[in-house]
C-alpha positions, 0 to 999 in steps of 0.5 A, a space after each residue: 510472103 514472099 512473091 513468085 511470078 504465076 507466068 513462070 509456072 505457065 512457062 514450065 508447062 508450055 516448053 513441056 509436049 503438047 500431049 502433056 500440057 492439058 495434064 500438068 495444067 489439070 494437076 496444078 489445079 487439083 493441087 489449089 483446089 486442095 491449097 488454095 492458099 498456097 504460095 505457087 513457085 518455080 524457085 525450088 528444084 527448077 519446077 512449079 511446087 507449091 509452099 506454105 511459109 513457117 513449115 521446114 523444106 521451106 514450106 515445101 510440099 508438092 510439086 509436078 513436073 514432066 518426064 516422057 512419058 509421065 507427068 508427075 506428082 512429088 509429094 512429102 515422104 511419107 505419103 507414097 508409103 501411106 496410100 500404097 494400095 490406091 497407087 497400086 497401078 501407077 509407077 512410084 518412087 519414094 515421094 514420086 507419082 507419074 501418070 501415063 501421059 495418055 491416061 486420064 488423071 484421077 483428080 480425087 486421089 490427086 487432092 488426097 495426095 497433095 492434102 496428106 503432104 500438107 499434113 506431113 508437113 505441119 505434123 512435123 513442126 
């Protein structure tokens, strides 16, 4: 397995506004809980992402980022479409869910979406 630097992810978080840092760390922790054996990296899209070796798209299944005024979770399509009802209160694109910085992060939902993204990746193989 390739070796990636955890400090790169922490550096990404520290470059974000203070009000977003705690939320980004919570999303990071939720992804780790949902996928504890994954590789954490920043070399794909230059944002924190998670992968498992041996799958398409370089094994990438989830990312997180900050774009004012939101912290964002990126997952593989069609995860968002499959969870449309649960995501009704959030801004979404085909593969991004935006969580307002001034609201609590729905950790249980984040873990569920990450696990669904892993399943989409594995089903494609």
